[in-house]
N, C-alpha and C positions, 0 to 999 in steps of 0.2 A: 699372442694370446697365452696367458699363463695358466698353469694347471688349476689354480684356484677358481678361475672363471667357469670351469666345467662343473663345479659343485652345485651350481644353480641350474644346470641342464640335465645332468644324469647322476645316478648314484655312484659317486666316485670321490676320490680325495687326492690332494697333491701327493701325500705319502704313498698311496696305492699306485699311482702312475709312475712316480720316480722309482719305486722298488721294483716294478715289473718291466719298465722300459728304459729308465734313465732319462726320460724326457721331462724337462721343467717348463719349457715354453716352445711355441712355434709361431710362425708368421702367417697371417691370413690376408689374402688379396682384398683390396678395398672394393666396395660395390662398384661395378662397372670396369674394374681392372681385370684384364684377361691374360691368358697364357702368352699371347702375342706381345702384350705390353711388357711382361716380365722378360720374355725372350729377347726382345729388341734391346732392352737396357743392358742385359748381360752380353749380347753380341757387340754392342758399341764399346763396352768396357774391355772386352777381350781384344778387340781390334786395336784400341788405344794402347793397351798394355803391350801388344805385339809390335806396335809401330807400323801398322798397315792400314790401308783404307779399303773401302768396299770395292774399289777398282782392282785391288790385288786378289780378291776372292773369286775362285772359280765355281765353288759349290757350297751350298748351305745344307747341312743335315740337322734336323731338329728331332730330338728324342722327346716324345710326349705321349701320355695316355689321356690327356685332357685338352684336346685341340679346341680352337675357337669355333670351328664348324666341322660337320661331318666331312665336307669338302668345300673348297680346296684345302690343300695342306696348309697348316699354319706357318710352315717354313716359307711358303710363297708370300704370305702376308708380311712376314718379317722382311723378306727380300725386297718387297715393294717399299716398305717403310724406310729401309736403309738406302733406297734410291739405286738399287742394283738392277740393271737392265740387261745383263748378260748372264751366261752360265746357267745354272739350274738350282733348284731347291726342292727338298722333299722331306716328309716326316717319316720317322721309323718308330714302331710301337712294340716295345718289349717290356713294358711296365717299368718296374724298378731297375731292371737290367738295361733299360733303354740307352743310357749314355755309353755303357760298355759296347753295346751292339753298334751304336752310331760311330763311336771311335774306331771300332774294328772295320766298319764300312769305309771310313775315311782312309784308314791305313791301306786297305786293298786298292782303293781308287788311286791313291798316290803311287803305290808300288807298280801298278800297271801303266802309269803315265797318263791316266784319264784326267787327272787334275794335279795342279802344283800347289795349290793353297786352299784349304777347306775350313770353313767355319762350322764347328760342331757345338750344338746348343742342347742343354737339357732344361726344359721348362715345364712347370706343372702348376695347376690350380686344383689340387685334390680336394680342397674344401668344398668344391662344387658337386662332388659325387659322394659326399659323406652323408650317412644317416645320423643326424645329430642327436637321435634318441638311443643310439646303439653305443653303449659305453665301451665295448670291446674294440671298436674301430675309430670312433670320432676323436679320441684323445691321442691317436698315434700320428696323424698326418698333418702336414703343413704345406704351404705354397712357397714357391721360389724358382729361381733360374740361375744357371751358370753356363759359361761357355769357354771354349779354347779355340785357338787357331793352330791347325796342323799344316805343316808345309814340307815339301820335298827338300832333301839335303843329301849331299854326297857323304857316304860313310865307307867303312872298311868291311862291312858285313860281319862285324864282331860285336860281342856284348858290351864293348867299350863305346860303341856308337851312341850318340844322342838320339832320342826319339823312341818310337814304339818298337820294342824288341820281339815281342810275341803276344798273340791274343788267342783266346780260346772261348768258344761259345757253345752252349748246350740248351736244349729245351726238352720237355716231356709233357705232352698234352694230357696225359692220364691224371694229372694233378689239378686240372682246371677248377674243380669244385672247391678246392681248398682256399683259393684266393681269386676272386673274380668280381665283375660288376654285373648286377642282375638286370641289365637292359642293353638295348642297342637298336640301331635303325632296322636291321633285318629280322630281329626276333620280337621285340616288344614295341618298337617305334617310340621308345622313351630313352632318356639318358641312363636311368637306373642308379643304384647305389652300390657302393663297395661292400662286399661280404667276405668274411675271412674266418677260417678255422685256425685260430692262433696257435694252438698247441701242435697241430699238424705241420704248420709252416715252420715253427721252431724246431720240430723233430727232424725235418729234412734239411734245414738250412746249413748246419755246420758240415754235414757230409758233402753236400753239393758244392759248397764253397771250397772245401779242401780238395775236391776233385779237380776243379779248374786251376787252382793254384799249384797243385802238384804237377799238373800238365805243363804249366808255365816253367816250373823248375826243371822238368825233364827236357823241355825244348831248349833251354839255355845253359843247363849245367849249373845253375845257381841254386841257392838254398835260402832259408829264412835268415840265416846269419848275414847274408850279403845284402839284404834289403835295408835301405836307409829309412823308408817311410811306407807304412801300410795305410792306404786310404780306402776303407771299405764303404759300401753302401750304408747309409746311416738310417737303419730301420729300428734297431733295438740294441741297447748297450749290452744286454745279456748275450745276444747272438754274436756281437762283435767280440766281446771278451772270450766267449767259448771258442770261436773260430781262431783267434790269435793264439790262445793257449794250445789248442790242438795242433797248430802249425809250428809252434815254438817261436812265435814272433813276440819280442819283448814289448810289454805295455808302453814303454817310453817311445816306441816307434809308431804307435797307432794314433792316427789323426781322428779326433772325436768332435763332432758338432751336433750330434743327435740331441744333446741336452738342451740346445738353444734353437734348433731348427725343426725337430721332429723328423718324421719320414717324409721327405719331399720327392720321393720316387726318382725319376730320371734326373732330377736336379741335384740330388744329394751329393754325388761324387764331385761334380764341378764346383759346387758350393764349398765343400770341404777342401778341395784343391786350392781354391781361391784364398781361403783363410790361411792355409798353411804356407802358401807362397807369399802372401801379403805380410805375414808376421815374421818371415825370414826363416822358418823351419825348413821348407823345401828350397834347396839351392841348385843352381846349375850343376849338372853332373851327378845329382843324387839318383839313386835307383829307387823307383816308386812302383809299388804294387797296388793295383786297383782291382776290386771285385764287387760283384753284385748278384743278387737273386731276386726274382720278381714273379708275379702271377703268371701262370701258364702250365707248369713252372718254366721260367727261363733263368739261366745263370751264366756267368762268364767272368773272365779275368783279362786284364791287360797289364803287361809288365813293360815299363818304359824307363828311359833315362832322361831326366828333366834337362 
């Protein structure tokens, strides 16, 4: 769905959207196409790319704020579609930070020996919770899914190891009113619509992002100069540019897909990863920094070696 299509829905323009967000187009799930549909496709693609089958997977963690049903977890539905009759599957909900939270969960389960190989998915159909008459929000979001396979491997316990080196998560519920959905089973018995105070989100974003990235640097002794690729949550190009500048990350190291995907919430980082790996930018051994911030507020970072 290109920006021009919004001109018939709300008082906006392609120029206005691009100038303020960097978004030119986004993808909208087809009628009847669900988060589980998108998540299943991403899961199958990730397993094929990793050279594993569902028999090799111990656990599925799905990051989503737009599940198929209030319950059961959409991860369980994906598990059934994949023909997985063992292990476990569950959803995690941290809005746009969801993939970072899910990846950190996977890291901890592997470190403790609970699982050896985990399928981590970020999948969203945010178009289903948008107020299409609200020009401040409906132009920002899109639908999509991405996935990775995380597995245990022997390392030296050094920053030269491949895999997740460090992860840092934060949340602060005092900011709830700045980005939320005005409905839910226990409150309104409706799905509700996304509501956002855009200026407030922007005001807090760069500081919160810097917080968890500096924590990653402190934990590893690394710096922005050491990073090969910066893969941020794809919410707004202005936020991404401001964060990279504040952290001293060169623009050439930033993976950007927001112009073509819009904000796909928990799906944005794995979608960006997929694109950068597929086109050859991210290579084995590269140091990759991931970060996200979402409603709640929640925010987090993962530093890994591909």
